[in-house]
N, C-alpha and C positions, 0 to 999 in steps of 0.2 A: 340888496336887490335879489329877488328870486331868479334862479337860473332855470329856464325851461329847456329840457333836453328832448330830442326827437329821435325816432327811429325811421329810417328811410327804407321803404319796401320797393324793390325793383322786380317787376313781373314780366317785362318784355324781353324775350330771349335774344332779340337783336340789339339790345342796349349794351353799352360798354362804359365802364366806370374808369375814369382817369383822374389823376391828381393834377390840378392846375392852380399854381400859387398856393394859397392856404385854404383851398376849397376842394370839395369832391365834385367833379364834373360828370354829368350823365350825357353820353353822346349817342345819337341815333342817326344812322346814315351820314356819318361824318359831320353832323351838325349838333352843337351843344343845345340841349333842350332844358337843362336844369343845372344849377350850380348851388351847392350847399356848403357853407363854411364848416370846417371840421369842428370848431369849438362849440357848435350848437347840436352836434350829433352825439347820441348815446349808443346807437346801434345801427347796423345795416343788415337787411335781410334780402338775400338773392334767391329768386325762384328759377329753377330750370338751368338753362345754359347761358345765363347772363355773364358777359365778360367782365373781368376785373383785373386791373394792372397790379403788378407787384408793388409799385409805388403807393397805391391806395392801401393795399393790405399792410405794408410796413408802417405807413403813417397811422392807420387805425390801431395797429398793435401798440405803437409808441404812445398813443394818446388814450389808451384804454377804451377804445370803441370796438365793441364786439361785432364781428362779421359772421352771420349765420347763413349756411348754405342749405337750401331745401330743394327737393326735386320738383317736377312739374305738378305733382299732386300734394305738395306741401309737407312731405315726409322729411324728417331731419336727416341730413347727410354728414355735416361737419360744422365746426365752429372754429374761427380763427381769432386768437387773442394773444396779447402780449404776456410779459412775465407775470407770475403770480403776485397779486397785491393783497392788501388787507392784513388784518392782525392775526399773527400766529397764536397769540394768547386766546383770541376768540375761537379759533379752530380747536385749540387744545381743550377749552371748556366744552365745546360742542361734542368732541370725542368722549369726554368724561361722562357727559349726560347720556350720550347714546349707549354707552356701555353699562349704564345703571338702569335696571328695569323700571324702577319707580320714576326716575327722571324722564325716560322715554314715554312712559304711560301718561305722565302729566302733560307733556308737550303734545302728544297725539290727541289727548282729550281736549286741549284748547283749540286745536285745529278743527276738530269735529264740532265743538260747541259753536264756533264762529260760522261754520258752514250751515248748521241747523238754524241758527238765528237769522242769517241772511236769506236762506230759503223761505223761512216763514215770513219774513218781511216782504219779499217779492210776491208771495201768494196773497198776503193780506192786502197789498196794493191792488192786485187784480180783483179781489173780492169787493173792495170798496168801489172800484171803477166799473165793474161789470157784475151786477147782482145775479145774472144767470149762471155765473160760475160757482155760486155759493154752495149749491148742493154737492158738487163734485170736489170742491176745494176744501171744505170744512173737515171732512174725514182725514184728508192728508195733513191738514194743519194740526189736527188732534194727534196724529201719529208723530209728527215732528215735535210737538210740545211734550209728549210723553217720552220721546227719545232724548230730548234735552234734559229732562229730569233724571232719566236713567244714566245719561252720560256724566252727570255730576259725581257719580261714585262708580266708575267702571271697575270691573274685576281684573281685566287683562287687556293686552293689546288686541287679542282676537275678539274680545267683546266689543271694543271700540270699532274695529273694522267691520264686525257684523252689523252694528248699529248703522254705520255709514252706508254700507251696501244696501240694507233694507230701506233706509230713508231715500236713497237715490232712486231706487226702483219705484217707490211710491210717488216721488216728485215727478219723475218722467212719465208716470202713468196718466197724468192729466196735462202733460206739456203741450200736446196737440191742441187742446182747447185754448191754451194761452196764445196761440198764433192768431186767433180771432178771424179766421177765414174758413169758408165752407169746406175747402179741400185740405184742411189741416191734417186729417188722418192720412191722406195720401203723401203729404210732404214729410210726415213724421209718424211712424208706426211703432215707436219705442226705440230706446237707445240701442244702437248697433255699431260695432267697430270691426276693423280689420276683416273685410272692408265695410265701410258705412253703406247702408242699403237705401238711403234716400237723401234728397238735397239738404235737409236740415242736419242730418247726422254728418254729412260730408263737411258742412260749414263748421259744425261743432268740433270735429276732429282736427280740422285745419287750425281753428282758433286755439284749441288746447295745445296743439303742437307749437304754435308760435309763442303762446304765453309761457309755456314751460321753458322754452329756450331763452326768452327774455328774462325770466326769473332766475334761471341758472346763471346767465351772464351777469345779472345784477348782484348775485351773491359774491362773485369773484373779487370785486374791488373792496368789499366790506370785510370779507374774511371767511364766512362759513363755507364748508365743503358742500356743493349742491347735491352730491350723491349720498349724503348721510342724513336721511330723514328719519321720522319716527312712525307716522301714521301708515305710510306705504312701506311695504317690505323692501329690504335692501338687497340689491343684486348688482353684479358688475355691469357697468354701462347705463344704469338707470339713475336719473337725477331725482332721487326720492325726496330730497328736501324741496326741490322746485315743485314737485307734485303735491307735497304737503301744503305749500303756500298757495297753490291754485285753489284748494278746496273752499276756502272762505270767499273766493272771488267767483266761483262757478255760477251761482244763481243770478247774481247781478250782471255778470258778463253775458249769460245766455240771452237775457232780455235786451241789454244795452247794445249787443253786437248785431242783432237782427234788425232789418229795416222796418220802419213804422208800418209799412203795408202788410207785414207779417205779424206784427205784435199788437197793433191798435194803440200803442203808446205814443203820445204826442208831447 
């Protein structure tokens, strides 16, 4: 039987999480509004000043349920988790490959190829559904196709990162048209971060932050060190492997996470 695990997101700052029997109870104004058994939870994400009892944190830590704390704007603050799990042998192999230039280049290339493939798939989907996009989307598809061929024999990590950055800029150059609404340019005028300058960028930054924390948490029980990636540069406090894993999910997530009223996808 397949086990479906879920992540609980709590955004109401007046909510309080308590442990009741073998379930996580969400209380608002001294009244229980939700109860979720711990065995169906994979993670808990708390926004802002949501209250959480020590009994909940301890139980989550014991059961391998990651608890992520974000501020009101969705910026990561902390993660609570139990003892380190996963295979030390897998981590050892990860460190070996990360210290080998050829091994790092190979993995970074695979992440890039997956991203380019999925980006092309999403754009082709839109071209088929909306012929008016053909004129603006075809040049971007040509760039992605040429980049995919070039990525098959990269010269260095810098070369791979350069290809990724250029393709991301070209993809986002027509992203406003994919929103399929007249005010698309006002909602999205190009990718911007720290701070995001429009509603779509704010949504993307929030989703990327949540997904990176989810992926970092998912790495822990299996074994890999989420800070040791290949495509993204390594620096203290940065979950580089989680960011690497996001790359192949970005294009599909961008469309799948936006409401149908903004994308035209039904």
